[in-house]
C-alpha positions as CSV (number, residue, x, y, z in Angstrom):
1,X,40.3,4.3,65.3
2,X,39.3,8.0,65.3
3,X,36.5,9.4,62.9
4,X,37.1,7.0,60.6
5,X,34.4,6.2,57.8
6,X,33.6,8.9,55.7
7,X,31.4,7.0,53.0
8,X,28.4,4.9,54.0
9,X,27.4,2.4,51.2
10,X,24.5,-0.2,50.7
11,X,24.1,-2.5,48.2
12,X,20.8,-3.9,48.3
13,X,18.9,-6.3,45.6
14,X,15.3,-5.6,45.0
15,X,13.6,-8.7,43.4
16,X,10.6,-9.3,42.0
17,X,8.2,-11.4,44.0
18,X,7.6,-10.9,47.9
19,X,7.2,-12.0,51.5
20,X,5.8,-10.9,55.3
21,X,4.7,-8.7,57.5
22,X,6.0,-10.4,60.4
23,X,9.2,-9.9,61.7
24,X,11.8,-13.4,61.8
25,X,14.8,-13.6,63.2
26,X,16.9,-17.1,63.1
27,X,20.7,-17.4,64.7
28,X,21.4,-20.1,62.7
29,X,23.5,-22.9,64.2
30,X,22.2,-21.4,67.7
31,X,21.2,-24.2,70.0
32,X,18.6,-22.2,71.7
33,X,16.3,-19.7,71.0
34,X,17.0,-16.0,72.9
35,X,15.7,-12.5,73.1
36,X,13.9,-11.8,69.6
37,X,16.2,-14.6,68.0
38,X,15.0,-18.0,67.3
39,X,17.3,-21.2,66.6
40,X,16.7,-23.1,63.6
41,X,14.2,-25.5,64.7
42,X,10.8,-25.2,62.7
43,X,12.3,-23.3,60.1
44,X,14.6,-26.0,58.3
45,X,15.1,-30.0,58.5
46,X,18.5,-30.2,57.5
47,X,21.5,-28.9,58.2
48,X,24.5,-29.2,61.6
49,X,25.1,-26.6,64.2
50,X,28.8,-25.4,64.2
51,X,30.9,-22.7,66.1
52,X,32.8,-21.2,64.5
53,X,36.5,-20.7,65.7
54,X,37.7,-17.0,64.8
55,X,35.4,-14.2,66.1
56,X,34.7,-11.2,64.0
57,X,33.5,-9.3,66.7
58,X,32.3,-10.1,70.7
59,X,29.2,-8.3,70.2
60,X,28.4,-9.9,67.1
61,X,26.5,-12.7,68.8
62,X,24.7,-14.3,65.4
63,X,28.2,-14.5,63.9
64,X,29.8,-16.6,66.7
65,X,27.7,-20.1,65.6
66,X,26.4,-20.8,62.0
67,X,23.9,-24.1,60.5
68,X,26.4,-26.2,57.6
69,X,24.7,-28.3,55.0
70,X,26.8,-31.2,54.1
71,X,24.4,-33.8,52.9
72,X,22.1,-32.4,49.6
73,X,23.2,-30.1,47.1
74,X,20.4,-27.6,48.1
75,X,19.0,-27.1,51.5
76,X,16.0,-24.8,52.4
77,X,15.0,-22.4,55.4
78,X,11.0,-21.4,55.1
79,X,10.2,-18.6,56.2
80,X,6.2,-17.6,57.5
81,X,4.8,-14.7,55.4
82,X,1.5,-12.8,55.5
83,X,-0.7,-14.6,52.7
84,X,-3.1,-12.2,50.8
85,X,-4.8,-13.3,47.6
86,X,-5.1,-9.4,47.0
87,X,-2.1,-7.8,46.9
88,X,1.7,-8.6,47.6
89,X,3.5,-7.7,50.7
90,X,6.8,-6.1,50.8
91,X,9.1,-7.5,53.0
92,X,13.1,-7.0,53.5
93,X,15.1,-10.4,53.4
94,X,18.9,-10.3,55.1
95,X,21.9,-13.3,55.1
96,X,24.6,-13.3,57.0
97,X,27.9,-15.4,56.5
98,X,30.7,-15.6,58.3
99,X,33.2,-18.7,57.9
100,X,35.7,-17.9,60.7
101,X,37.2,-21.2,60.0
102,X,34.2,-23.2,61.7
103,X,36.1,-26.7,60.3
104,X,39.7,-25.8,61.1
105,X,40.3,-26.2,57.3
106,X,41.1,-22.9,56.2
107,X,39.2,-23.1,53.1
108,X,36.0,-20.5,53.3
109,X,33.2,-22.1,51.1
110,X,31.4,-20.7,47.5
111,X,27.7,-21.5,46.8
112,X,24.8,-19.6,45.9
113,X,21.7,-18.4,47.3
114,X,18.3,-18.7,46.1
115,X,14.6,-17.3,46.9
116,X,11.9,-19.1,45.7
117,X,14.2,-21.1,43.6
118,X,15.4,-18.0,41.8
119,X,19.1,-17.4,42.1
120,X,19.6,-14.3,44.8
121,X,23.5,-14.5,45.1
122,X,27.0,-16.3,44.5
123,X,28.2,-16.3,48.0
124,X,32.1,-15.9,47.5
125,X,32.7,-16.7,51.6
126,X,36.0,-14.9,53.6
127,X,38.1,-16.8,56.2
128,X,38.1,-13.7,58.3
129,X,35.2,-11.0,56.6
130,X,31.6,-11.3,57.6
131,X,29.4,-10.8,54.4
132,X,25.6,-9.5,54.6
133,X,23.4,-9.7,51.7
134,X,19.9,-7.7,51.1
135,X,16.7,-8.3,49.2
136,X,13.7,-6.6,49.0
137,X,11.0,-9.2,48.1
138,X,6.8,-9.0,47.3
139,X,4.8,-11.5,47.5
140,X,1.7,-13.1,48.4
141,X,2.3,-16.2,49.1
142,X,2.7,-17.5,53.8
143,X,5.9,-19.1,53.3
144,X,8.8,-18.0,51.7
145,X,11.8,-20.3,50.8
146,X,15.4,-19.5,50.9
147,X,17.9,-22.0,49.7
148,X,21.5,-22.4,49.7
149,X,22.8,-24.8,46.9
150,X,26.3,-26.4,47.0
151,X,28.1,-25.9,43.4
152,X,31.3,-26.9,44.4
153,X,32.7,-30.3,45.0
154,X,33.2,-30.6,48.8
155,X,32.7,-26.8,49.5
156,X,29.4,-27.2,52.1
157,X,27.1,-24.3,52.4
158,X,26.5,-22.5,55.2
159,X,24.9,-19.7,56.8
160,X,25.1,-17.7,60.2
161,X,21.7,-15.7,60.5
162,X,18.5,-15.3,58.3
163,X,16.0,-12.6,59.0
164,X,13.0,-11.5,57.3
165,X,11.3,-8.1,58.1
166,X,8.6,-5.6,57.2
167,X,10.9,-2.7,55.9
168,X,9.4,0.0,57.5
169,X,12.5,1.6,59.4
170,X,15.1,3.0,57.5
171,X,17.8,1.3,60.4
172,X,17.0,-1.8,58.8
173,X,19.4,-0.9,55.9
174,X,22.9,-2.1,56.5
175,X,25.1,1.0,56.0
176,X,29.1,-0.4,55.4
177,X,31.3,2.5,56.2
178,X,34.0,2.7,53.9
179,X,36.9,5.1,53.1
180,X,37.8,5.4,49.6
181,X,41.6,5.8,49.0
182,X,42.6,9.4,48.2
183,X,39.8,11.0,49.6
184,X,39.0,13.2,53.1
185,X,37.5,12.7,56.3
186,X,34.7,14.8,56.7
187,X,32.4,15.5,60.0
188,X,29.5,17.6,59.8
189,X,27.7,19.4,62.2
190,X,24.8,17.7,64.1
191,X,22.6,17.0,61.5
192,X,19.4,15.1,62.6
193,X,17.5,14.6,59.5
194,X,17.3,15.6,55.7
195,X,14.1,16.7,54.8
196,X,12.0,13.5,53.4
197,X,15.3,11.3,53.6
198,X,15.1,8.2,56.0
199,X,18.6,8.3,56.8
200,X,20.4,7.5,60.1
201,X,22.6,9.9,62.1
202,X,25.5,8.1,61.4
203,X,25.2,9.0,57.4
204,X,24.3,12.5,57.6
205,X,26.9,13.4,60.0
206,X,29.9,11.7,58.1
207,X,31.4,12.4,54.6
208,X,34.4,11.9,51.9
209,X,35.4,15.0,49.8
210,X,37.9,15.1,47.2
211,X,41.4,16.8,48.1
212,X,41.2,19.5,45.4
213,X,38.6,21.5,44.0
214,X,39.6,20.1,40.7
215,X,39.5,16.4,41.5
216,X,36.9,13.9,41.1
217,X,35.5,11.2,43.2
218,X,35.3,8.0,41.4
219,X,33.1,5.4,43.7
220,X,33.6,1.8,40.9
221,X,31.0,-1.0,42.3
222,X,31.5,-4.7,40.8
223,X,28.6,-7.2,40.9
224,X,29.9,-11.1,40.7
225,X,28.7,-13.0,37.7
226,X,26.0,-10.5,36.6
227,X,25.3,-8.6,33.1
228,X,22.6,-6.8,31.8
229,X,21.4,-5.2,34.9
230,X,18.6,-2.7,35.8
231,X,20.1,-1.0,38.7
232,X,18.7,2.0,40.6
233,X,21.3,4.4,42.5
234,X,20.7,6.8,45.1
235,X,23.0,9.1,46.6
236,X,23.5,11.6,49.2
237,X,25.1,14.7,50.2
238,X,25.3,16.8,52.9
239,X,27.1,20.4,54.3
240,X,29.7,21.6,56.0
241,X,30.2,24.9,54.3
242,X,29.6,28.5,55.2
243,X,26.4,30.5,54.9
244,X,28.3,32.5,52.0
245,X,29.5,29.6,49.9
246,X,28.0,27.0,47.7
247,X,29.4,23.5,46.6
248,X,28.3,22.3,43.1
249,X,29.3,19.7,41.3
250,X,28.3,16.6,38.4
251,X,27.1,13.4,39.3
252,X,28.1,10.6,36.1
253,X,27.6,6.8,35.9
254,X,29.1,5.3,33.3
255,X,30.0,8.3,31.9
256,X,26.5,9.3,31.6
257,X,25.4,12.8,32.9
258,X,22.7,12.3,35.3
259,X,22.3,15.7,37.4
260,X,24.2,18.9,38.5
261,X,24.6,18.7,42.6
262,X,24.2,21.6,44.2
263,X,24.9,22.4,47.9
264,X,24.1,25.4,50.4
265,X,24.5,26.0,53.9
266,X,23.8,23.4,56.4
267,X,21.8,21.9,53.9
268,X,21.8,18.3,52.0
269,X,20.5,17.6,48.9
270,X,20.4,13.7,47.0
271,X,19.9,12.1,43.2
272,X,18.4,9.5,41.6
273,X,18.6,7.3,38.4
274,X,17.9,4.3,36.6
275,X,20.9,2.9,34.5
276,X,21.4,-0.1,33.2
277,X,25.0,-1.8,33.8
278,X,27.1,-5.3,32.7
279,X,28.0,-6.0,36.1
280,X,30.1,-2.8,37.0
281,X,28.8,0.5,37.9
282,X,31.4,3.5,37.8
283,X,29.5,6.9,40.3
284,X,31.5,9.7,39.5
285,X,31.5,13.4,40.8
286,X,33.7,15.7,38.7
287,X,34.1,19.6,38.9
288,X,32.2,21.8,36.5
289,X,34.1,24.9,37.4
290,X,31.2,26.9,39.4
291,X,32.6,26.5,42.1
292,X,35.9,26.8,45.0
293,X,34.9,23.8,46.7
294,X,35.7,20.1,46.1
295,X,33.1,17.2,45.1
296,X,31.6,15.5,48.5
297,X,29.3,12.9,49.2
298,X,27.8,11.5,52.4
299,X,26.2,8.3,51.3
300,X,25.4,6.0,48.1
301,X,22.2,2.9,47.9
302,X,22.7,0.5,44.7
303,X,19.4,-1.5,44.3
304,X,19.1,-4.5,41.3
305,X,16.0,-5.5,40.1
306,X,16.2,-9.0,39.2
307,X,13.8,-10.8,36.6
308,X,10.5,-12.5,37.3
309,X,11.0,-15.8,39.2
310,X,10.3,-18.8,37.3
311,X,8.0,-21.8,38.4
312,X,8.8,-22.7,41.8
313,X,10.8,-25.6,42.7
314,X,9.2,-28.4,44.4
315,X,9.7,-29.7,47.7
316,X,11.6,-32.8,46.5
317,X,13.8,-30.6,44.3
318,X,14.7,-28.0,47.1
319,X,16.1,-30.9,48.7
320,X,17.9,-32.6,45.9
């Protein structure tokens, strides 16, 4: 498919209570444990194992099976974490969903995902496209519950993989390759690092560029069913210019000026902002008239802060 994807994006959600230092990998629906992956036994008491009919990738073993929950409205996994009476630990939870027409009905369901009784996301599944959700979470508890909640009649929740990690490695992030329409692909020199930024090699080597120096790059993001969000945005910029050149442009979010980006020879830069939104963010890289080079970006990540958790649901409520 060629040198393909330019802008690498990841949307992570930061929640306000946490998880464990022990890594947990569950291949939901698998009949056996293998390598670092466990089957569902010991993590959930409900659900049925199924195999998907459509495979998104022959290398995605965890997407070939799933666990579906047709009997209760709310079904939960208990993930072992690091108990502490003094301080909270930080964890990354990743949930993967791929319908793959496992039931032969060609009707991908919609349902909700919860952590400790609080809504994490509305999952709108696809017949062909895998979906991944990530969450940073803070906790003192020895177990964290992740629940799937049925919200529509005859649309049963399912899950393909569930992971709990201590996020001390930048590669734990899922960077989704994306080439926005109308932008040019750029492959950069052999960057291996970007100062203190913890970025994968692939993010540093690929970027998108506006076709002309007078063009604006528009990057819209939407968050389903969300309003009055507090969000943290961080964007990264690598360089492919000559020693005598400088690339500079302005960075905006929802028409608010954030910063001026300047990138020199064999150099990378970043910018960050805390913003509020009503479920949509429009990131813009605008020419500022001070450079003969087009706006340019290598990657962007967006974190959404959710409110503190309400009182935890009881075990009986979780099973209803």
